[in-house]
N, C-alpha and C positions, 0 to 999 in steps of 0.2 A: 772243828766238825760239829759240834754242839750246836751253834748258832747255825749253821749252815742249814741241818737237820731241823730245827726248829721252825726256820722259814719254809722249809721243802714241805714241813708235814702239817701246822699248824692249822693257819687260814685257806691253803688248798683242801682241808679236810672237812672244811664248810660251805666254801666257796666254785670247787673245781674238783667233783671223786677221779676222773683220769688223771688228771697232774697227780692229784696227794698216791693214786695206786702206782704211779709209774714212778714216783717217791719211793715209797715203799721198796717197790723192788732195787731202785738204787742205791739205797742208804742201809736198808738193813741187811745185817749180819746174815751168811747161811744158815737156814733152819727158824730164823727169827721174825721172820714176813709176817706173821700171824700176830704174836706178841705187839710187834711195832704197830700193827693196823689198829689191833685191838687199844694199845696204850693213846693213841694220837686221832686215829677217826675213830671214835666211838662220841658221834653230835648225834644231840633227838633228832632224828625224822622233822619234827615240827619246825628246829631252828633253821636247819639243812633248807627247807618249803620256803621258809620266810624271808631266805638269801637269795632265791631264782632271780626274782625280779628286781629291775631298778624301780628307782633308786636304792641302793644299799652303800654302807661304809663299814669296812671292816679291815682295819688297819692296826698291827701290831709290831713291837718293836720292844729289844733286850733292853733292859737299863743299867747289868752288871750280870757277873758270873763268879762263880767259885768252885772250887775242884775241890767234890764233897769225898769225894776216895778214889784213889791213884795206884795201879801197879801197873808193869809192864803189857799187861795182857788185860785186863779191864779198867774201865773210868767211868765214873760217874761225874757228871757237872751240873751245878743247879744255875739256871737263867732266872731272873728276877726280869719279870714282862709287865708291858702292860698294853691292852689293847681297848679300842674303842672301838664300837658295834652298834649299829642303827638299821633297821628297815622298816617296810609299812608294818611287818608283823612283829617289830622288836624294838622297844623303845631306846631311845639311843641310852648310852652308856658306858662306863669305862670298866673295864677287868683287870685289877692289878694278883699277878701272879707269879708261884717259884715251879720252873716246870726241871725236874731233874728228867738228865737226857744220859740213857745208859748205853756206854759203846763198848765194843769188845775187839782187839785186833785179831784182823785176820789178812790172808795172803795178800788181800787187796788195798791193808790201812784199817784205818778205824770204822766200824762198822754198828749203826744204832742197834742194841738189842732189846731195848724196851724203854720205859720211861714211866713219869709220876707228875702229877702236878697238886701244889695245895694255895690255898689265898693267903695274899699279902706276901711282904708288905705292904700297907697301902696308905693313902694319906690319913685315914682316923686313927691309924695306928698312935698309941702315944710316946709321945716326941724322945722319951728314953729309949725305950723299947724299939721306935721306929730308929734311932740314931744306930742304937748296939746293930741292928738287923741288917741296914746299908752298910755299915762299915765290913760285913763281911763278905759283900761283894767286891771285886775288881770293875773298876773303869774300863767298858769297850774304847779303844781308842780307835776302833775300824769294825765297820761292819758291812758285810760283804751284799 
């Protein structure tokens, strides 16, 4: 669920607001629509405008995950990601992040209740720290 939510909520927040809004309706737990929208959709207007016209590149991929917290009613899953982005108004670059997706159990199954993100780990992280951080993430064997 966390990886599916990440794909549905991250890139569409910048490139396709209608698809993002539909994903929020589909994935958010009852009563959490606003919180999910704020957590994943708060992109700056300047950034969104710079990606409206072609050519543009915006791709993201999960590299690993770890369960941060779990109870039968709620969980938090950290996903280590890398994204590459470029447009006429946005110089090409890569962004390495750890995104935490909060989910709750509902009658309809697991639904998103919030999320947050932090930078890294990234290739500039000192080797010992990088190795320790990366070892805390499980590899993905299949990405939807």
